[in-house]
TORNUVO-895226 format. One line per 3 residues: their letters; for each residue x, y, z of C-alpha. Coordinates in nm, 2 decimals. Last residue first. Example, Ala and Ser with C-alpha at 12.3 -4.5 7.8 and 13.67 -1.06 7.14 Angstrom:
2
sa	1.37 -0.11 0.71 ~ 1.23 -0.45 0.78
END
This chain:
314
els	-0.09 -0.65 1.91 ~ -0.21 -0.66 1.55 ~ -0.52 -0.45 1.62
igk	-0.81 -0.45 1.37 ~ -1.06 -0.16 1.34 ~ -1.36 -0.07 1.56
ppd	-1.59 -0.03 1.26 ~ -1.48 -0.36 1.11 ~ -1.43 -0.23 0.85
fka	-1.29 0.12 0.91 ~ -1.35 0.45 0.72 ~ -1.04 0.67 0.75
gln	-1.06 1.05 0.73 ~ -0.77 1.09 0.97 ~ -0.66 0.76 1.11
slk	-0.29 0.77 1.02 ~ -0.27 1.13 1.15 ~ -0.39 1.02 1.50
aha	-0.13 0.74 1.50 ~ 0.15 0.98 1.40 ~ 0.04 1.23 1.67
eay	0.04 0.97 1.95 ~ 0.38 0.82 1.84 ~ 0.53 1.17 1.81
dkf	0.42 1.28 2.16 ~ 0.58 0.98 2.32 ~ 0.89 0.99 2.11
fad	0.94 1.36 2.17 ~ 0.90 1.32 2.54 ~ 1.16 1.04 2.54
qde	1.39 1.25 2.33 ~ 1.41 1.53 2.59 ~ 1.63 1.83 2.52
ayk	1.55 1.90 2.15 ~ 1.20 1.78 2.21 ~ 1.14 2.04 2.48
eay	1.28 2.32 2.28 ~ 1.06 2.23 1.99 ~ 0.75 2.20 2.21
ikf	0.77 2.55 2.36 ~ 0.90 2.69 2.04 ~ 0.58 2.61 1.85
ssd	0.38 2.84 2.07 ~ 0.62 3.14 2.06 ~ 0.70 3.10 1.68
efl	1.07 3.13 1.63 ~ 1.21 2.78 1.72 ~ 0.95 2.59 1.50
vad	0.98 2.87 1.25 ~ 1.32 2.74 1.14 ~ 1.17 2.41 1.01
tpl	0.89 2.57 0.81 ~ 1.14 2.81 0.66 ~ 1.35 2.51 0.56
vll	1.67 2.40 0.74 ~ 1.88 2.15 0.55 ~ 2.21 2.02 0.68
ded	2.52 2.07 0.47 ~ 2.56 2.42 0.62 ~ 2.63 2.27 0.96
rre	2.60 2.48 1.28 ~ 2.23 2.55 1.26 ~ 2.20 2.50 1.64
kvd	1.82 2.49 1.68 ~ 1.76 2.31 1.35 ~ 2.03 2.05 1.44
kfy	1.90 1.98 1.79 ~ 1.54 1.95 1.67 ~ 1.63 1.71 1.39
snd	1.85 1.52 1.63 ~ 1.55 1.39 1.82 ~ 1.57 1.03 1.70
fkl	1.49 0.82 1.39 ~ 1.80 0.70 1.21 ~ 1.80 0.69 0.83
wqs	1.92 1.05 0.80 ~ 2.22 1.02 1.01 ~ 2.36 1.37 0.94
tws	2.03 1.54 0.99 ~ 1.80 1.75 0.77 ~ 1.92 1.59 0.46
qgg	2.01 1.74 0.12 ~ 1.97 1.55 -0.21 ~ 2.21 1.31 -0.37
pag	2.28 0.94 -0.41 ~ 2.00 0.69 -0.50 ~ 1.99 0.44 -0.22
pgn	2.24 0.47 0.06 ~ 2.35 0.72 -0.07 ~ 2.71 0.81 -0.15
kty	2.66 1.19 -0.20 ~ 2.41 1.21 0.08 ~ 2.60 1.31 0.40
kte	2.88 1.50 0.23 ~ 2.61 1.69 0.04 ~ 2.41 1.66 -0.28
pkg	2.19 1.85 -0.52 ~ 2.13 2.11 -0.24 ~ 1.79 2.16 -0.09
wgs	1.45 2.29 -0.20 ~ 1.27 2.29 -0.53 ~ 1.06 2.00 -0.42
rep	1.13 1.73 -0.67 ~ 1.44 1.84 -0.87 ~ 1.57 2.01 -0.55
rar	1.57 1.68 -0.36 ~ 1.49 1.70 0.01 ~ 1.63 1.42 0.22
glt	1.52 1.16 0.47 ~ 1.46 1.09 0.83 ~ 1.51 1.35 1.11
hag	1.23 1.52 0.92 ~ 1.00 1.31 1.13 ~ 1.04 1.58 1.39
sla	0.78 1.79 1.20 ~ 0.52 1.55 1.34 ~ 0.60 1.65 1.69
vie	0.59 2.02 1.60 ~ 0.25 2.00 1.43 ~ 0.12 1.77 1.70
kdn	0.20 2.03 1.97 ~ 0.05 2.31 1.77 ~ -0.28 2.13 1.71
lgm	-0.42 1.88 1.46 ~ -0.78 1.88 1.32 ~ -0.68 1.83 0.96
ryf	-0.77 2.19 0.87 ~ -0.55 2.28 1.17 ~ -0.27 2.11 1.00
ver	-0.28 2.30 0.67 ~ -0.36 2.65 0.79 ~ -0.14 2.61 1.10
lhd	0.16 2.51 0.89 ~ 0.10 2.80 0.65 ~ 0.05 3.05 0.93
aps	0.38 2.95 1.08 ~ 0.56 2.96 0.75 ~ 0.42 3.31 0.67
ppg	0.15 3.33 0.41 ~ 0.29 3.50 0.22 ~ 0.62 3.44 0.04
apn	0.86 3.16 -0.03 ~ 0.60 2.91 0.07 ~ 0.72 2.57 0.18
epl	0.44 2.32 0.11 ~ 0.21 2.12 0.32 ~ -0.07 1.91 0.16
rge	-0.43 2.02 0.07 ~ -0.35 2.18 -0.27 ~ -0.47 1.93 -0.52
ppc	-0.83 1.81 -0.50 ~ -0.91 1.48 -0.32 ~ -0.93 1.15 -0.51
qep	-1.28 1.00 -0.55 ~ -1.28 1.03 -0.93 ~ -0.97 0.81 -0.92
aav	-1.20 0.51 -0.83 ~ -1.27 0.26 -0.55 ~ -1.18 0.44 -0.23
dvr	-1.01 0.20 0.00 ~ -1.15 0.10 0.34 ~ -0.92 0.11 0.65
gyv	-0.92 -0.21 0.86 ~ -0.61 -0.13 1.07 ~ -0.53 0.02 1.41
mpi	-0.18 0.15 1.50 ~ -0.03 0.24 1.83 ~ 0.31 0.35 1.69
kpg	0.61 0.20 1.86 ~ 0.88 0.47 1.89 ~ 1.16 0.54 1.65
gae	1.47 0.33 1.58 ~ 1.45 0.33 1.20 ~ 1.25 0.01 1.21
eia	0.98 0.18 1.42 ~ 0.95 0.48 1.18 ~ 0.95 0.25 0.87
tas	0.68 0.03 1.03 ~ 0.46 0.33 1.09 ~ 0.48 0.43 0.72
alq	0.45 0.08 0.58 ~ 0.14 0.01 0.79 ~ -0.01 0.35 0.69
fld	0.03 0.28 0.32 ~ -0.07 -0.08 0.35 ~ -0.39 0.01 0.53
ayt	-0.51 0.25 0.27 ~ -0.39 0.02 -0.01 ~ -0.61 -0.25 0.14
vgs	-0.48 -0.58 0.27 ~ -0.69 -0.87 0.13 ~ -0.46 -0.90 -0.17
ykd	-0.16 -0.99 0.04 ~ 0.09 -1.09 -0.23 ~ -0.02 -0.82 -0.48
kip	0.00 -0.56 -0.21 ~ 0.35 -0.67 -0.12 ~ 0.45 -0.66 -0.48
qil	0.31 -0.30 -0.50 ~ 0.52 -0.18 -0.21 ~ 0.83 -0.06 -0.40
kla	0.63 0.06 -0.70 ~ 0.41 0.28 -0.47 ~ 0.72 0.43 -0.32
nvl	0.86 0.52 -0.66 ~ 0.53 0.68 -0.76 ~ 0.59 0.90 -0.45
gan	0.85 1.10 -0.65 ~ 0.65 1.42 -0.66 ~ 0.36 1.40 -0.43
aah	0.34 1.77 -0.34 ~ 0.31 1.86 -0.71 ~ 0.00 1.64 -0.76
kle	0.08 1.37 -1.02 ~ 0.04 1.09 -0.77 ~ -0.32 1.22 -0.73
ief	-0.42 1.17 -1.09 ~ -0.22 0.85 -1.11 ~ -0.42 0.66 -0.85
rls	-0.25 0.49 -0.56 ~ -0.28 0.81 -0.35 ~ -0.65 0.73 -0.31
gna	-0.58 0.47 -0.04 ~ -0.83 0.60 0.21 ~ -0.63 0.77 0.47
ggc	-0.76 1.12 0.44 ~ -1.00 1.30 0.21 ~ -1.32 1.46 0.33
kpw	-1.49 1.37 0.00 ~ -1.45 1.00 0.09 ~ -1.66 1.01 0.30
eti	-1.89 1.30 0.37 ~ -1.82 1.52 0.68 ~ -1.61 1.80 0.52
nkd	-1.49 2.06 0.77 ~ -1.23 1.81 0.91 ~ -1.04 1.82 0.58
ytg	-0.81 1.52 0.53 ~ -0.55 1.54 0.25 ~ -0.27 1.44 0.50
adh	-0.37 1.07 0.52 ~ -0.24 0.97 0.18 ~ 0.05 1.21 0.21
wgl	0.15 1.09 0.55 ~ 0.15 0.72 0.45 ~ 0.37 0.79 0.14
rvl	0.60 1.02 0.33 ~ 0.68 0.75 0.58 ~ 0.75 0.51 0.30
iph	0.97 0.76 0.13 ~ 1.18 0.81 0.44 ~ 1.23 0.44 0.53
cst	1.35 0.33 0.18 ~ 1.67 0.17 0.30 ~ 1.64 -0.08 0.01
tkl	1.73 -0.42 0.15 ~ 1.65 -0.38 0.52 ~ 1.34 -0.17 0.45
lqk	1.20 -0.43 0.21 ~ 1.25 -0.70 0.47 ~ 1.06 -0.50 0.73
vde	0.78 -0.43 0.47 ~ 0.76 -0.81 0.42 ~ 0.71 -0.86 0.79
rag	0.44 -0.60 0.80 ~ 0.26 -0.77 0.50 ~ 0.26 -1.10 0.69
rle	0.12 -0.93 0.99 ~ -0.15 -0.76 0.78 ~ -0.24 -1.09 0.62
aaa	-0.28 -1.26 0.96 ~ -0.49 -0.97 1.09 ~ -0.72 -1.00 0.79
dga	-0.76 -1.37 0.84 ~ -0.85 -1.32 1.20 ~ -1.10 -1.05 1.10
vss	-1.27 -1.29 0.86 ~ -1.27 -1.57 1.12 ~ -1.43 -1.34 1.38
lpr	-1.69 -1.25 1.12 ~ -1.81 -1.61 1.10 ~ -1.75 -1.79 0.77
rgl	-1.99 -1.93 0.51 ~ -2.20 -1.62 0.45 ~ -1.89 -1.40 0.45
eqs	-1.76 -1.60 0.15 ~ -2.09 -1.59 -0.03 ~ -2.12 -1.21 0.01
sll	-1.75 -1.15 -0.10 ~ -1.79 -1.38 -0.40 ~ -2.11 -1.21 -0.50
lgr	-1.96 -0.86 -0.47 ~ -1.65 -0.98 -0.66 ~ -1.87 -1.10 -0.95
lph	-2.04 -0.77 -0.96 ~ -1.71 -0.58 -0.96 ~ -1.55 -0.79 -1.24
lps	-1.21 -0.91 -1.12 ~ -0.93 -0.81 -1.36 ~ -0.90 -0.48 -1.16
gan	-0.85 -0.16 -1.35 ~ -1.19 -0.02 -1.29 ~ -1.16 -0.09 -0.92
vgr	-1.15 -0.37 -0.67 ~ -0.92 -0.28 -0.38 ~ -1.00 -0.56 -0.15
rll	-1.13 -0.31 0.11 ~ -1.38 -0.19 -0.15 ~ -1.54 -0.53 -0.19
npv	-1.53 -0.58 0.18 ~ -1.71 -0.26 0.23 ~ -1.98 -0.37 -0.03
am	-2.03 -0.71 0.12 ~ -2.08 -0.60 0.49
END
C-alpha cells in the first residue's frame, strides 16, 4: 500500500519531499492507523476540496475550463492498451508541462493555476482526483445533474508517463468526416454513440477562442463583457448555465452569434447521433440522466484506484 499512497500524494521529481523519505513516512503512517481511518481522512480532504472548488466557481465563473480540464485528463484513454499508465486516462498527467503544451490543451495551464492553491491546501488529494472533482462540481454548480463520482485515483509520478499527443478530439476541416472523427476518438475510449452525443451537450457551457482552437469569433454580444476574460464565441446565449439549450440551438441555427462546429452540426445529420440529439433537444431530464452516466464513465477511464473500490463522498 505504501507505493500507491506515495503516488497518490503527488510526489514527483519537483517535490521538496524526497521519494524514499516519503515512502518511509507513508509506510509508518499506515502502520499506525487502520485503513478505514486513512480512507476517512481522504474523504474529509476531498469534501474540503469540493467546498473550495465551489467557492472558486462563485468568484471566477471558471466552470467551462474546469470541465475541460477533467475531460482532457481522462480523454487520452486508449482501451486497446492494458498497461497503466500507458493506457492514458484520468491519472493526473495533465499537470505536466509537456502535456499542457499539446495543441488540444491550449489554455488549460490557466485552469491548473486556478486549482493549484486547492491542491496545495489538500495535499492528500491527487491531481487526478482534483481534476475530476473540479469538473463534476462545475457541472453541478452550473445547474447540471448530480454526477455519481468515485474518488481515490492514483497520480502518475513523472512527465515521462504522459500520453502521446493526438488522442483528444479536434475539429477537422477535411477528412475524416466529423462523424468519423468523433467515433474514432470516443470509440477508442470505449464510449458509444449515445455517450458521444450526451457528452457533446456539455458545450452548453463555455466559449471557443480562435487564438486557442482556431474556431469561433473573437467576440459576440454574448461574450464581449465576460464574465471572466471577455471574448470568444459561445454555443449558447447563457454559456454558464448547464441545460439542454445546446441541442436546441444547434438544431435551429437561428443566431449567427452562436457557434456551431462541424462536430456539433453532425449530431443532427448522422442517422445514429440524430436519434439522441433530437431526444435531448426535447427532453432535458433524459439528457441529464444520460449525461451524468457518461460523465462519470469518462471520469473513470484509465484510472487506477487506491483503495481499489474507490472513495464515495455521498
